[in-house]
C-alpha positions as CSV (number, residue, x, y, z in Angstrom):
1,X,38.9,190.5,98.3
2,X,38.1,187.8,95.4
3,X,38.6,189.3,92.0
4,X,35.4,188.0,90.4
5,X,32.3,186.7,91.7
6,X,30.4,184.5,89.2
7,X,26.8,183.9,89.8
8,X,25.0,181.0,88.0
9,X,21.3,180.5,88.6
10,X,20.4,176.9,88.2
11,X,17.2,175.4,87.1
12,X,16.5,172.0,85.3
13,X,19.5,171.9,83.2
14,X,20.9,168.5,84.2
15,X,22.0,167.8,80.5
16,X,24.2,171.1,80.1
17,X,25.1,171.9,83.8
18,X,28.5,169.8,84.1
19,X,29.8,171.2,80.8
20,X,29.2,174.8,82.1
21,X,30.9,174.0,85.6
22,X,33.7,172.5,84.0
23,X,34.5,175.4,81.8
24,X,34.2,178.0,84.3
25,X,36.5,175.7,86.5
26,X,39.0,175.5,83.6
27,X,39.5,179.3,83.5
28,X,43.3,180.4,83.2
29,X,42.5,183.3,85.6
30,X,41.9,181.5,88.9
31,X,41.0,184.2,91.6
32,X,37.3,183.9,91.5
33,X,34.3,182.3,93.2
34,X,31.4,180.8,91.8
35,X,27.8,181.1,93.6
36,X,25.2,178.5,92.2
37,X,21.6,179.3,93.2
38,X,19.4,176.3,92.7
39,X,16.1,177.9,91.9
40,X,13.9,175.1,92.9
41,X,15.3,172.3,90.2
42,X,13.1,169.3,89.9
43,X,15.5,167.0,87.6
44,X,19.0,166.1,88.6
45,X,20.7,169.6,88.6
46,X,20.8,170.1,92.2
47,X,22.8,166.8,92.8
48,X,25.2,167.7,90.0
49,X,25.6,171.1,91.5
50,X,26.2,169.8,95.3
51,X,28.7,167.3,94.0
52,X,30.7,169.7,92.0
53,X,30.9,172.0,95.0
54,X,32.2,169.4,97.2
55,X,35.2,168.9,95.0
56,X,35.7,172.5,94.1
57,X,36.3,175.0,97.0
58,X,35.7,178.1,94.8
59,X,32.3,176.7,94.1
60,X,29.3,177.3,96.6
61,X,25.8,176.1,96.4
62,X,22.5,177.5,97.8
63,X,19.2,176.1,97.0
64,X,15.8,177.6,97.5
65,X,12.0,177.2,96.2
66,X,11.4,178.4,92.6
67,X,11.2,182.2,92.5
68,X,12.7,182.9,88.7
69,X,15.9,183.7,87.4
70,X,15.8,187.6,88.4
71,X,15.5,186.6,92.0
72,X,18.2,183.9,91.8
73,X,20.7,186.4,90.4
74,X,19.7,189.0,93.3
75,X,20.3,186.5,95.9
76,X,23.7,185.7,94.2
77,X,24.5,189.3,94.0
78,X,23.8,189.9,97.9
79,X,26.0,186.9,98.5
80,X,28.8,187.9,96.2
81,X,32.2,189.1,97.8
82,X,34.2,189.8,94.6
83,X,35.3,193.0,93.4
84,X,33.5,192.1,89.8
85,X,30.4,190.5,89.3
86,X,29.5,188.3,86.3
87,X,26.0,186.7,85.7
88,X,26.3,183.5,83.5
89,X,23.5,181.0,82.6
90,X,24.0,177.5,83.6
91,X,23.7,175.9,80.1
92,X,26.3,178.2,78.2
93,X,29.9,178.2,78.1
94,X,32.9,180.8,78.3
95,X,36.2,180.5,76.5
96,X,39.2,179.5,79.0
97,X,40.7,183.0,78.8
98,X,37.6,184.9,79.4
99,X,38.3,186.2,82.9
100,X,42.0,186.9,82.1
101,X,41.2,189.2,78.9
102,X,38.5,190.9,80.9
103,X,40.7,191.6,83.9
104,X,43.7,192.7,81.8
105,X,41.0,194.9,80.0
106,X,39.6,196.5,83.1
107,X,42.9,197.2,84.7
108,X,44.6,198.5,81.6
109,X,41.6,201.2,81.1
110,X,40.6,201.6,84.9
111,X,37.3,200.7,83.6
112,X,33.9,199.8,85.6
113,X,32.7,197.8,83.1
114,X,33.8,195.4,80.2
115,X,31.5,194.5,77.5
116,X,32.3,191.4,75.0
117,X,30.8,189.5,72.0
118,X,29.3,186.0,72.1
119,X,29.1,183.3,69.5
120,X,26.2,180.8,69.6
121,X,26.0,177.0,69.1
122,X,25.3,174.3,68.0
123,X,25.6,175.1,64.1
124,X,22.9,172.3,64.1
125,X,20.1,174.5,65.7
126,X,17.5,175.9,63.3
127,X,17.9,179.2,65.0
128,X,21.7,179.3,64.2
129,X,21.2,181.5,61.1
130,X,19.1,183.7,63.0
131,X,21.7,184.6,65.7
132,X,25.2,183.9,63.9
133,X,27.2,187.1,64.2
134,X,24.1,188.9,66.3
135,X,26.0,189.3,69.4
136,X,28.6,191.9,68.2
137,X,29.5,195.0,70.3
138,X,29.7,198.4,68.8
139,X,33.2,199.4,66.9
140,X,34.6,202.1,69.5
141,X,38.0,203.2,71.1
142,X,38.1,202.1,74.7
143,X,37.4,203.4,77.2
144,X,34.2,205.3,76.7
145,X,31.6,206.8,78.9
146,X,28.8,204.5,79.4
147,X,26.1,206.8,77.8
148,X,28.3,207.0,74.6
149,X,28.5,203.3,74.6
150,X,24.9,203.0,74.7
151,X,24.4,205.6,72.1
152,X,26.9,203.9,69.6
153,X,25.6,200.5,70.4
154,X,22.2,201.6,69.1
155,X,23.4,203.7,66.4
156,X,25.6,200.7,65.0
157,X,22.6,198.4,65.4
158,X,24.5,196.4,68.0
159,X,22.7,196.8,70.9
160,X,22.0,193.6,73.1
161,X,21.5,193.2,76.8
162,X,22.5,189.7,78.0
163,X,24.2,189.9,81.4
164,X,26.5,186.8,80.3
165,X,28.3,189.3,78.1
166,X,29.6,191.9,80.3
167,X,31.3,192.2,83.9
168,X,31.0,195.1,86.1
169,X,32.6,196.3,89.2
170,X,30.3,195.2,92.3
171,X,30.3,198.8,93.9
172,X,29.0,200.3,90.8
173,X,26.1,197.8,90.5
174,X,25.5,198.8,94.3
175,X,21.6,198.6,95.0
176,X,20.7,198.1,91.4
177,X,18.9,194.6,90.9
178,X,17.0,192.5,88.3
179,X,13.2,193.1,88.4
180,X,11.7,190.3,89.8
181,X,8.5,188.6,88.4
182,X,9.1,189.4,84.6
183,X,11.0,188.2,81.7
184,X,13.3,190.6,79.7
185,X,14.5,191.7,83.1
186,X,18.1,191.9,81.6
187,X,17.0,194.7,79.2
188,X,16.1,197.1,82.2
189,X,19.1,196.1,84.2
190,X,21.6,196.8,81.4
191,X,20.2,200.0,80.3
192,X,19.8,201.3,84.0
193,X,23.4,200.3,84.6
194,X,24.7,202.4,81.6
195,X,22.6,205.3,82.0
196,X,21.8,206.2,85.5
197,X,25.3,207.6,86.1
198,X,28.4,207.8,83.7
199,X,30.9,204.6,84.2
200,X,34.0,204.0,82.4
201,X,33.6,201.2,80.1
202,X,36.0,199.2,77.9
203,X,34.8,197.0,75.0
204,X,36.4,193.8,73.9
205,X,35.3,192.8,70.3
206,X,36.1,189.2,71.0
207,X,33.5,186.3,71.4
208,X,34.4,185.3,75.0
209,X,31.0,183.9,75.8
210,X,29.1,181.0,74.0
211,X,25.5,181.0,74.1
212,X,23.5,177.6,73.6
213,X,20.6,177.7,71.3
214,X,17.8,175.8,73.0
215,X,14.1,175.7,72.0
216,X,12.8,174.9,75.3
217,X,14.5,178.2,77.0
218,X,12.2,180.8,78.6
219,X,13.0,183.3,75.9
220,X,13.4,181.3,72.8
221,X,10.2,179.3,73.1
222,X,6.6,180.4,72.2
223,X,5.6,183.5,73.9
224,X,2.7,183.5,76.5
225,X,0.6,185.8,78.5
226,X,3.7,186.3,81.2
227,X,5.8,187.3,78.3
228,X,3.3,189.8,77.3
229,X,2.7,191.2,80.7
230,X,6.6,191.3,81.1
231,X,7.1,193.7,77.9
232,X,4.3,196.2,79.1
233,X,6.2,196.3,82.4
234,X,9.4,196.9,80.8
235,X,8.2,199.4,78.7
236,X,7.0,201.5,81.5
237,X,10.4,200.9,83.5
238,X,12.4,201.9,80.4
239,X,10.4,205.2,80.1
240,X,10.9,205.9,83.5
241,X,14.7,205.8,83.5
242,X,16.3,209.3,83.4
243,X,19.1,208.5,80.6
244,X,21.1,211.3,82.3
245,X,24.3,209.4,81.3
246,X,23.7,209.6,77.7
247,X,25.0,212.8,76.1
248,X,22.3,215.3,75.7
249,X,22.5,215.4,71.7
250,X,21.8,211.7,71.8
251,X,19.4,211.1,74.6
252,X,16.0,211.6,72.7
253,X,17.0,209.5,69.8
254,X,18.4,206.6,72.1
255,X,15.2,206.6,74.3
256,X,13.0,206.8,71.1
257,X,15.1,203.7,69.8
258,X,14.7,201.6,72.8
259,X,11.1,202.5,73.3
260,X,10.4,201.6,69.7
261,X,11.9,198.2,70.0
262,X,9.5,197.3,72.7
263,X,6.5,198.9,71.1
264,X,7.2,196.7,68.0
265,X,7.4,193.6,70.1
266,X,4.2,194.0,72.0
267,X,1.7,193.3,69.0
268,X,4.0,190.4,68.1
269,X,3.9,188.9,71.7
270,X,0.4,189.5,72.0
271,X,-0.4,187.5,68.8
272,X,1.8,184.5,70.0
273,X,0.0,184.8,73.4
274,X,-3.4,184.4,71.8
275,X,-4.9,187.6,70.8
276,X,-8.0,188.8,72.4
277,X,-10.1,191.9,72.2
278,X,-8.6,193.0,75.5
279,X,-5.2,192.6,74.6
280,X,-6.0,194.5,71.2
281,X,-6.9,197.5,73.5
282,X,-3.8,196.8,75.7
283,X,-1.6,197.0,72.6
284,X,-3.1,200.4,71.8
285,X,-2.9,201.7,75.5
286,X,0.7,200.7,75.2
287,X,1.2,202.7,72.1
288,X,-0.6,205.9,73.8
289,X,1.4,205.4,76.8
290,X,4.9,205.9,74.8
291,X,3.5,208.5,72.6
292,X,2.3,210.7,75.4
293,X,5.7,210.4,77.3
294,X,8.3,209.8,74.8
295,X,7.2,210.7,71.1
296,X,4.1,211.7,69.4
297,X,5.4,210.3,66.3
298,X,4.6,206.7,67.8
299,X,0.8,207.3,67.1
300,X,0.9,206.7,63.2
301,X,-1.8,205.1,61.5
302,X,0.5,202.1,60.8
303,X,1.1,201.5,64.4
304,X,-2.3,201.7,65.4
305,X,-3.4,199.3,62.9
306,X,-0.8,196.9,63.8
307,X,-1.7,197.4,67.6
308,X,-5.2,196.4,66.8
309,X,-4.6,193.8,64.2
310,X,-1.2,192.0,65.0
311,X,-2.1,189.6,62.4
312,X,-1.0,192.0,59.8
313,X,2.4,191.9,61.1
314,X,2.8,188.3,61.2
315,X,1.7,188.0,57.5
316,X,4.3,190.3,56.6
317,X,6.9,188.3,58.6
318,X,5.7,184.9,57.1
319,X,6.4,186.6,53.8
320,X,9.7,187.9,54.7
321,X,10.8,184.4,55.9
322,X,9.9,183.1,52.9
323,X,12.3,185.2,51.2
324,X,14.9,184.5,53.9
325,X,14.8,188.0,55.3
326,X,16.3,187.7,58.7
327,X,15.6,190.3,61.6
328,X,16.0,190.2,65.3
329,X,13.8,192.1,68.0
330,X,14.0,192.6,71.8
331,X,11.8,189.6,72.4
332,X,15.3,187.7,72.6
333,X,15.5,188.1,76.3
334,X,19.0,187.0,76.2
335,X,20.1,189.5,73.6
């Protein structure tokens, strides 16, 4: 059995794909397969991927009509044969010894999952100050049960869900798949993976992944109605999770914290998507849904006001930016 299956959805990344493929091929640890899923690219991405696969036997290429990144990852998961699965984006990079370090940690701790840090580039990006130092895992002693890792991530404010920043055994992923037809799908996948049952996790406080900052990416650009509908669905899917692997004494606080982050994002996204009377009511409906299922504390006067008038939060955020106050929200789908 191959040790690692690396699944790479490809969609219109002709300017970055070659660099991504080269950094994978340059891995010191060589027992891996790469599954490239061309999700209906309309630029030269498909040709670049096909040419690379012809010269590298560990790389395979599969093309299909555009169905979205979740569907592409799921298709790659179904094709994978490796002991461990790694999901990588086609415009990013990994350091040369990433697989080697992860394999050593997984085996040393007999772990199901390894989590690691990331850096961002290029430093010339206007978003660089926002994300520099953001992708950091919690300071914990490995190994640790998955529910405790999630609780520590939330407690230490080091919670992010990018599938490019962890590797998991294929058998513990099992039938879990990315929700198709929505963005922020990696949020649900990561939380479900860590909480539906207790897994053995090791944490590497090393930036093994390098995220490219792009203003035109799905999650970094201006939010639209699809982002808004996706956040609503994410809220309901998160609330429906059992969180059974999280220690009982932390279960309620972790659930409240994750739902709180999503509730804070909904009014902001509604404003970017073009606020309408209907969206104001949907903002309020999301608040009511969470309050009646998770915590009545969500129904505060301030939250109700922000839900109905998201412009208020935008004014506050503009004032904060003027004072160079920096924050992160769950609307970064690659966190």
